[in-house]
C-alpha positions, 0 to 999 in steps of 0.5 A, a space after each residue: 613375619 610379613 604383612 598379610 597375603 590379599 585376595 580380592 574376590 567380585 561379583 559372585 560368592 554363590 554356588 555358581 561359582 564356587 569352582 572358580 572362587 574355589 582355585 582362586 583360595 587355594 591358590 591366594 592359601 599355597 602362597 600364603 604357605 609358601 611365604 611368611 605372611 600370618 594370614 590371607 585378608 579377603 575383600 569382599 567389598 565387590 561382591 555383587 552377590 553371595 549364598 551359603 556357598 559361598 561362606 562355605 569356601 570362606 570357612 573351610 579355608 579358614 579352617 586350612 589356613 588355621 591349621 598351619 598355623 596363620 589365618 583367615 580375615 574377612 577385610 572388607 565386605 559388600 551389603 551383600 556379603 555382609 547381609 548372608 553373614 548377619 543371616 547366618 551368624 558367621 561374623 563371630 566364625 569371621 571375629 567381627 564385631 557383633 552389631 550388624 555384623 562389624 564396619 571398619 572400613 569398607 568391613 562388614 556391616 
């Protein structure tokens, strides 16, 4: 298998832009399935605001990928995204380190 397929989400990851983000995730997952990459790496380092709707999109996308033998990983998170991940206790769901939800080159902190 090749390297992971990448998707960078910028700006809001909230209910107000959920349809746009959903469409981008659908396209990225379709590209993932069409290729031989093992995972979709989602870069949230440029997310300015996040909420539960945004996290639900990421969770649904991860379930979709895993049901097809692939994965969705968070490669980096902004402080805003990391805060919501931490508040919702989603670090373990996204396989992030427990200490503040992780820090690997900009990963959730």
